[in-house]
LUMDO-932686 format. One line per field, with one value per residue (C-alpha): residue number from 0; residue in three letters; y, z, x. Coordinates in steps of 0.2 Angstrom, whole numbers. Each point is the difference from the previous one (the first is absolute). Layout:
n (NUM ...)
res (ALA ...)
c2 (Y ...)
c3 (Z ...)
c1 (X ...)
//
This chain:
n (0 1 2 3 4 5 6 7 8 9 10 11 12 13 14 15 16 17 18 19 20 21 22 23 24 25 26 27 28 29 30 31 32 33 34 35 36 37 38 39 40 41 42 43 44 45 46 47 48 49 50 51 52 53 54 55 56 57 58 59 60 61 62 63 64 65 66 67 68 69 70 71 72 73 74 75 76 77 78 79 80 81 82 83 84 85 86 87 88 89 90 91 92 93 94 95 96 97 98 99 100 101 102 103 104 105 106 107 108 109 110 111 112 113 114 115 116 117 118 119 120 121 122 123 124 125 126 127 128 129 130 131 132 133 134 135 136 137 138 139 140 141 142 143 144 145 146 147 148 149 150 151 152 153 154 155 156 157 158 159 160 161 162 163 164 165 166 167 168 169 170 171 172 173 174 175 176 177 178 179 180 181 182 183 184 185 186 187 188 189 190 191 192 193 194 195 196 197 198 199 200 201 202 203 204 205 206 207 208 209 210 211 212 213 214 215 216 217 218 219 220 221 222 223 224 225 226 227 228 229 230 231 232 233 234 235 236 237 238 239 240 241 242 243 244 245 246 247 248 249 250 251 252 253 254 255 256 257 258 259 260 261 262 263 264 265 266 267 268 269 270 271 272 273 274 275 276 277 278 279 280 281 282 283 284 285 286 287 288 289 290 291 292 293 294 295 296 297 298 299 300 301 302 303 304 305 306 307 308 309 310 311 312 313 314 315 316 317 318 319 320 321 322 323 324 325 326 327 328 329 330 331 332 333 334 335 336 337 338 339 340 341 342 343 344 345 346 347 348 349 350 351 352 353 354 355 356 357 358 359 360 361 362 363 364 365 366 367 368 369 370 371 372 373 374 375 376 377 378 379 380 381 382 383 384 385 386 387 388 389 390 391 392 393 394 395 396 397 398 399 400 401 402 403 404 405 406 407 408 409 410 411 412 413 414 415 416 417 418 419 420 421 422 423 424 425 426 427 428 429 430 431 432 433 434 435 436 437 438 439 440 441 442 443 444 445 446 447 448 449 450 451 452 453 454 455 456 457 458 459 460 461 462 463 464 465 466 467 468 469 470 471 472 473 474 475 476 477 478 479 480 481 482 483 484 485 486 487 488 489 490 491 492 493 494 495 496 497 498 499 500 501 502 503 504 505 506 507 508 509 510 511 512 513 514 515 516 517 518 519 520 521 522 523 524 525 526 527 528 529 530 531 532 533 534 535 536 537 538 539 540 541 542 543 544 545 546 547 548 549 550 551)
res (MET PRO ASP ILE ILE LEU THR THR LEU ASN ALA LYS TYR ILE HIS ALA ALA PHE GLY LEU ARG TYR LEU LEU ALA ASN LEU GLY THR LEU ARG PRO ARG ALA ALA LEU ALA GLU PHE ASP ILE ASN GLN ARG PRO LEU ASP ILE VAL GLU ALA LEU LEU ALA ARG ASN PRO LYS ILE ILE GLY PHE GLY VAL TYR ILE TRP ASN VAL GLY PRO THR THR GLU VAL LEU ALA ALA ILE ARG ARG LEU ARG PRO GLU ILE LYS ILE ILE LEU GLY GLY PRO GLU VAL SER TYR GLU THR GLU SER GLN ALA ILE ILE ALA LEU ALA ASP HIS VAL ILE THR GLY GLU ALA ASP LEU LYS PHE ALA GLU VAL CYS ARG GLY LEU LEU ASP ALA GLY GLN ALA GLY ALA GLY ASP GLY LEU PHE PRO ARG ILE ILE HIS ALA GLY VAL PRO ASP MET ASN GLY ILE VAL LEU PRO TYR ASP LEU TYR ASN ASP ASP ASP ILE ALA HIS ARG ILE VAL TYR VAL GLU ALA SER ARG GLY CYS PRO PHE THR CYS GLU PHE CYS LEU SER SER LEU ASP ILE PRO VAL ARG GLN ILE PRO LEU PRO ALA LEU LEU GLU HIS LEU GLN VAL LEU LEU ALA ARG GLY LEU LYS GLN PHE LYS PHE VAL ASP ARG THR PHE ASN LEU ASN GLY ASN VAL SER ARG THR ILE LEU GLU PHE PHE LEU GLU ARG TYR GLN PRO GLY HIS PHE TYR HIS PHE GLU MET VAL PRO ASP ARG LEU PRO GLU ALA LEU ARG GLU VAL ILE LEU LYS PHE PRO PRO GLY SER LEU GLN PHE GLU VAL GLY ILE GLN THR PHE ASN GLU GLN VAL GLY SER LEU ILE SER ARG ARG GLN ASN HIS GLU LYS MET ALA ASP ASN PHE ARG PHE LEU ARG GLY SER THR GLY VAL HIS LEU HIS ALA ASP LEU ILE ILE GLY LEU PRO GLY GLU THR GLN ALA GLY PHE GLY ALA GLY PHE ASP ARG LEU VAL GLY LEU ASP PRO GLN GLU ILE GLN VAL GLY ILE LEU LYS HIS LEU ARG GLY THR PRO ILE VAL ARG HIS ASP THR GLU TRP GLN MET ILE TYR ASN PRO HIS PRO PRO TYR GLU ILE LEU GLN ASN LYS LEU ILE ASP PHE SER ALA MET GLN ARG LEU ARG ARG PHE THR ARG TYR TRP ASP MET ILE GLY ASN SER GLY ASN PHE VAL GLU THR ARG PRO LEU VAL TRP GLY ALA GLY SER PRO PHE ALA GLY PHE LEU ARG LEU SER ASP TRP LEU HIS ALA ARG THR GLY ARG THR ASP SER ILE ALA LEU VAL ARG LEU MET GLY LEU LEU PHE ASP PHE LEU LYS ASP GLU LEU SER LEU ASP PRO ARG LEU ALA ALA GLY ALA LEU TRP ARG ASP TYR GLN ARG GLY GLY ARG HIS ASP LYS PRO SER PHE LEU LYS ASP PHE LEU PRO ALA ASP ASP PRO GLY GLY LEU ARG ASN GLY LYS SER SER LEU PRO LYS ARG GLN ALA ARG HIS LEU ALA THR ALA PRO PRO ALA GLN THR LYS SER LEU PRO GLN ASN SER ALA ASP LEU ASP HIS SER ALA LEU ALA ASP GLY LYS THR CYS ALA LEU MET PRO GLN PRO ASP ARG VAL MET GLU)
c2 (712 -15 -2 -19 -11 -18 -9 -17 -9 -11 -15 7 16 -10 -5 14 1 -6 3 18 4 -7 10 16 -3 -2 16 10 18 -3 -7 18 1 -17 -7 -16 -2 -17 -7 -16 -11 4 18 7 2 18 5 -6 10 16 -2 -2 14 12 -1 6 -12 0 -19 -14 -17 -14 -17 -13 -17 -15 6 18 0 1 16 7 -1 10 13 2 1 15 9 -2 8 14 4 -8 11 -10 -12 -18 -12 -18 -14 -15 -19 1 11 -6 -15 -3 19 -1 -9 12 14 10 2 11 12 3 11 -12 -17 -4 -19 -7 7 19 7 10 0 9 15 0 0 14 11 -2 4 15 7 -3 9 15 1 -1 -17 -12 -18 -14 2 -18 -15 -5 -16 3 -14 4 -9 -9 14 -1 -3 10 15 -1 12 -10 6 -3 19 1 -10 14 -2 -5 -14 -6 1 -8 -8 -15 6 -10 -2 -10 -7 -7 -1 -14 -19 -14 -12 -2 -4 3 7 14 17 -2 -15 14 10 0 -8 6 17 5 18 6 -6 14 13 -12 -3 19 3 -14 8 16 -8 -9 17 7 -13 -13 -17 -10 -3 -9 -5 -3 -10 -15 -11 9 -15 -3 8 -7 13 15 -8 -4 17 8 -12 3 19 -2 -12 12 14 -10 8 -8 2 0 -11 -5 -8 -9 -11 -15 -14 -15 -12 11 2 -3 -2 17 8 -12 6 18 -5 -10 16 10 2 -10 9 13 -9 -5 -10 -2 -15 -5 -19 2 -19 -16 -9 -1 -3 16 9 -5 6 17 0 1 -8 -5 -13 -6 -10 15 11 -12 -1 19 1 -13 11 16 -7 -11 12 18 12 5 2 -10 6 -13 1 -13 3 -8 -3 -3 -9 -19 0 -8 5 -16 4 18 -8 -12 15 10 -15 -1 18 0 -14 11 12 18 12 6 -8 13 -10 10 -3 1 16 4 16 9 -5 -16 -16 -10 3 -13 -13 7 -12 -16 2 10 15 12 16 14 15 12 4 -10 -12 -15 -17 -5 -18 -12 -17 -8 11 7 16 -7 -9 16 10 -12 1 19 0 -12 13 14 -10 -6 17 5 -16 -8 16 13 -6 1 -19 -8 -12 -4 -2 -17 -7 3 -15 -9 -15 1 10 19 3 -11 5 19 -2 -8 15 12 -9 1 18 5 -10 9 18 1 12 0 17 12 -14 8 -10 -5 -6 -10 -7 -5 -8 -10 -6 -6 -9 -9 -6 -3 -5 -9 -5 7 2 17 4 -4 11 14 0 1 14 10 -1 5 15 5 0 14 11 -3 -3 0 -18 -4 -5 -16 -7 4 -17 -10 8 -3 11 5 4 16 4 2 -2 17 7 17 13 -5 10 -13 0 -7 -16 -4 3 -12 -14 3 -1 -19 -4 -12 8 0 11 12 6 19 1 19 3 14 12 -4 -14 -1 1 -12 5 10 -12 -14 7 4 2 13 6 13 18 5 -16 0 -17 -9 -19 -16 -15 -4)
c3 (-497 -12 -11 0 15 -2 16 8 17 1 11 9 -1 -7 -16 -13 -12 -17 -10 6 -6 -17 -2 6 -12 -15 3 -13 1 15 11 8 4 10 16 10 17 7 16 9 6 18 -2 5 -16 6 2 -18 -6 9 -8 -17 1 7 -17 -9 -15 -15 -3 12 -7 12 -1 7 5 10 16 -1 -8 17 7 -17 -2 17 -7 -16 9 10 -14 -10 14 3 -17 -13 -14 0 -13 7 -12 7 -7 6 0 13 -11 -17 0 6 1 0 17 10 11 -2 -19 4 9 -16 -15 -10 1 -11 -3 -7 -1 1 -2 -15 2 17 -8 -14 12 11 -14 -7 17 3 -17 2 17 -7 -14 11 -8 8 5 -13 -8 6 5 18 -4 -12 -6 -3 -15 1 0 -12 12 -11 3 19 10 14 18 9 2 11 14 11 12 15 -11 -4 18 9 -12 -11 -18 -14 -17 -15 -16 -7 2 -3 3 -13 12 4 18 5 17 -7 -8 -11 -9 -8 -6 -18 -4 8 -6 4 6 -13 8 -4 9 15 2 -1 14 11 -2 7 14 5 -1 12 13 -3 7 -1 -16 -1 -17 -2 -16 1 -10 1 -8 -14 -12 4 -10 9 17 -3 -6 16 12 -8 1 19 2 -8 12 15 17 17 6 -17 -1 -15 1 -16 -3 -10 -10 11 -14 -11 4 -15 2 -6 14 13 -5 4 16 7 0 12 18 12 6 -14 -11 5 -11 3 -8 -2 3 6 -1 -4 -4 -19 -1 10 -11 -15 8 2 -16 8 -10 9 -2 18 -4 -8 14 13 -9 0 19 3 -11 9 18 -3 -11 3 14 -8 13 -6 4 -6 -1 4 0 11 -6 -19 -8 1 13 17 17 -2 -18 6 14 -12 -11 15 6 -18 0 17 -7 -13 13 -5 14 0 -5 -1 3 -6 1 -18 -4 -12 -9 -10 -18 2 -8 16 2 -13 13 13 -3 -3 15 11 2 13 1 13 -8 7 -4 -2 -6 7 -1 15 -5 -15 -4 7 15 11 9 17 -9 -11 16 7 -16 1 17 -7 -13 13 13 -15 -5 18 3 -17 -10 12 1 19 1 -14 11 11 -12 -7 18 -1 -12 3 -12 -3 -12 1 -4 14 12 -2 -1 17 7 -8 9 16 -2 -3 15 11 -7 -9 -12 -16 1 11 9 6 -5 17 4 -16 4 17 -7 -13 14 10 -15 -4 17 7 -15 -11 15 -8 11 7 -2 -19 -2 11 -10 -17 6 8 -16 -10 12 -2 -19 1 8 18 15 15 6 3 18 -5 -9 13 10 -16 -8 6 15 -10 -16 -6 -12 -13 -16 -7 -17 -5 -6 -17 -15 -6 5 17 -4 -14 11 13 -12 -8 17 1 -18 -4 0 -19 0 14 -6 0 8 1 14 6 -2 -3 -6 -18 4 -8 9 -15 -13 4 -5 -19 -15 -10 -10 -8 4 12 0 17 3 10 -1 1 4 -17)
c1 (-651 0 -15 2 4 5 -3 -1 0 15 0 15 10 15 -10 3 -15 8 -16 -3 18 -3 -16 9 15 -12 -10 10 -4 -11 14 4 -18 -1 7 1 -8 3 -8 -1 -15 5 -5 -17 -11 -5 18 3 -15 6 18 -7 -13 13 9 -16 1 -12 4 5 5 -1 9 -11 6 -6 8 -7 -17 -9 9 1 -19 -2 12 -10 -16 6 7 -16 -10 13 6 -12 8 16 2 4 9 3 11 9 -3 -14 -11 5 -12 -18 -2 -19 -1 11 -6 16 -3 -16 11 11 -2 11 8 15 2 16 17 -3 18 -6 -19 0 9 -13 -14 7 4 -18 -8 11 -3 -18 0 9 -12 -15 -6 -11 2 -1 17 5 -10 0 10 15 10 18 8 17 13 15 15 11 -11 -1 11 8 -3 16 5 -16 8 6 15 -11 -7 17 6 -15 -13 -2 4 -9 7 -6 8 -16 -19 -13 1 0 -9 -18 -2 -18 3 11 -4 15 -9 -11 15 6 17 15 7 18 5 13 16 12 -12 -3 19 3 -13 7 18 -7 -9 16 10 -13 4 -15 6 -16 -9 -17 -5 -19 1 -11 13 17 9 -12 11 17 10 -8 1 18 4 -8 9 17 -4 -2 14 12 -5 -3 5 -2 -18 -8 -15 -11 -17 -7 -15 5 -8 5 4 9 19 11 19 4 -11 8 17 -4 -10 15 11 -11 5 -10 -16 0 -13 -18 -11 -18 -7 -19 -2 -18 -4 9 -16 0 -19 -3 12 -9 -17 7 10 17 14 16 14 3 16 8 -6 8 16 1 -3 14 11 -5 1 16 11 -6 -4 -17 -14 -15 -17 -13 -19 -14 -19 -13 -17 2 -14 3 13 -3 9 10 5 5 10 9 5 6 11 7 4 8 11 6 6 -5 4 -18 -16 -14 -17 -15 -18 -9 -8 -13 7 -13 0 10 -7 2 -19 -4 3 -12 -14 9 12 -12 12 -6 11 -1 -9 12 18 11 -13 8 -9 -10 -4 -2 -6 16 5 -14 0 7 14 3 2 12 10 -1 8 13 5 2 10 11 4 5 10 4 4 6 18 -2 -1 10 9 -15 -14 6 -1 -19 -2 16 1 -19 -12 4 -18 -7 13 -3 -19 2 10 -13 -14 9 5 -18 -6 13 -1 -17 9 10 8 9 10 16 16 6 -18 0 17 -7 -15 11 11 -15 -7 17 4 -18 -10 14 10 16 15 -2 19 -1 -15 7 17 -9 -11 14 11 -15 -3 18 0 -12 13 -7 11 -12 -3 -18 -3 -9 15 13 -2 2 16 18 4 16 -9 8 -14 13 -11 -1 -4 7 -12 -6 -4 -13 -18 -2 -10 12 15 -6 -3 17 8 -3 5 14 17 1 -15 5 17 1 -17 -5 -12 -18 -14 -18 -10 -5 -19 -12 -16 -7 6 -12 -16 -1 10 10 -15 -11 0 13 9 8 7 -14 0 -10 9 7)
//
C-alpha cells in the first residue's frame, strides 16, 4: 500500500494528468512509496473515495482545477469524515489564489501554491518523518508557497506515461514554462519570465516516447515559438523522425514566424502540425485595456503563409465579453478572422480565473461573473445578460458546425457573401428556437436542421445544399445516404467521395480533406479527436501543472 497517493479528477479519461507525473517523478527517495490514482469528473465522488481509501494512504495530494473543484470538494468532505487522520495536500491553479474565500481550503491540511515539483516532496517527507516520530501538527503552515524551481534540477516525468497512456490518451510535453505577456484574463500573466526545459534532456525523452510508439505530442508551452532556436531545433527533431500518423500540437505566438522557422514548417507533411494561436480580439483599444500586445499585420501575413503554402492545421481563439468590446465589435473581429481562414475558430466566453488582474475592470465596465466554475461572464456594461446568453449559444453551435469538420463545405453557405457573424448568429437563433437545446444533437438530425435552414430560411437551391451536406457527410467516412437528402441528389449519384482511414485526429482529418491539392498530397488518414474540452478553462500553472487553459 502506498503512503502517498497523487490524484486528480480529469475532465475526461483521455487526459493524462501531466502535473501529477511531475510531482511523482520528483519525489526522490519517496517515489517507491507513492502512486498515481487518476479519475474523471464523470465518476461518482463516493466511488472515488472508496478507491482512494482502499489503498490506505497516509497522504493524498489532490490537483484542483477549474473543471473539477466541485466534485473534488465532495470527495474531500467524505474523506475528512471517514479518515480524518489522512493528511490532505491541495495544489493547482484553482487553489493557488484567493485561498481565503474557498470552502475546499478548509478541508485540507495544506495547500501548496506555485510550482510544487520540489516543494511537494519536501512537505511529504516532513509529514511522514513527523508521523513516524510521533510529532504533532504545526510543522508546515496551511498555505505553503513554492519557490520557482531550477529547471535544471527537475526530473522530467515522461517515463511515467505507461503503455496505455501512449496508446489511448493525450500525452502532454513541455519545452518551457511561463509567458512573457501580461494578458489580464490569463493566469500566465502572473508567471515569471519564460524558462526553458534543458533541451538535450527533453530531446532524449522525446526519442524514448517515439521509440515506445507515441504518435501524438501535445506541447503545453504558452509560447512555443518565442525562442526561435529552440522551436526550430524541436521541429527539426520531429521532422527527421516523422512517420505517417505523427501529429504535433503547439501553441504559437501569432505574429512571430521568422523565415528560418517557416523553412522548417514547409517541410512537414500536410496535417502533421497543428498550431493554436490566440487572437482574442482585433480591437486595439480593447487589447490595450487588457494589456495584450499583438501585431495584427504580421499575424495576418503569417496566416496567409500557413494557409496558402503549408498543410498546418490552424486553431485560432477569440473571446466574447472583454471589457470595452461590444457585440458588433466582436462580430467584426470574427468576420476578420474567418477571412483569414483558420480551420477552427474557438470562440470562448471570458472567464474570471482566480488571481487574474481582469478584476480591475469590474467597476468601470460593470463586469458580472458567474460565481460558480467556470466563472464565465454573465453580462457587462456593453452586453447585457440576454445578449450574452445569445452569444453563448452562438459559441456552442459554432463548435458543433463550424469547428467539428463535419460541415466544412456547408458552413460557408450559411452566410454566403454576407457577414459570417451575422449569418451564423441568425442560424444560431433559428436552431435554438427549433430545438431549445445546444447539446446532444445527433449528427444526422443536425444535418437535417441545417438543410431546412438553408432551403427554407435562406431560399437556397435545395440541390446545392443537399450536395454540400452529402459530400461533408462522406468526408467523415460515412456511406449511408440520409433519407431527407435522397430526393435532392442525382439518382445516379454513386456516393463515390470516400476518405480512407486516417491516422490523424478526426476533426483535423475532416478539415484537411477539403484543403487545396497542394496541401493534401500524401494525406495520411484516422483515430480520435485531439480533445480541447479541458483546455479552455485555466492555464498551465501552479502546483500540479496539468495543462488547463484560459482562452489565451
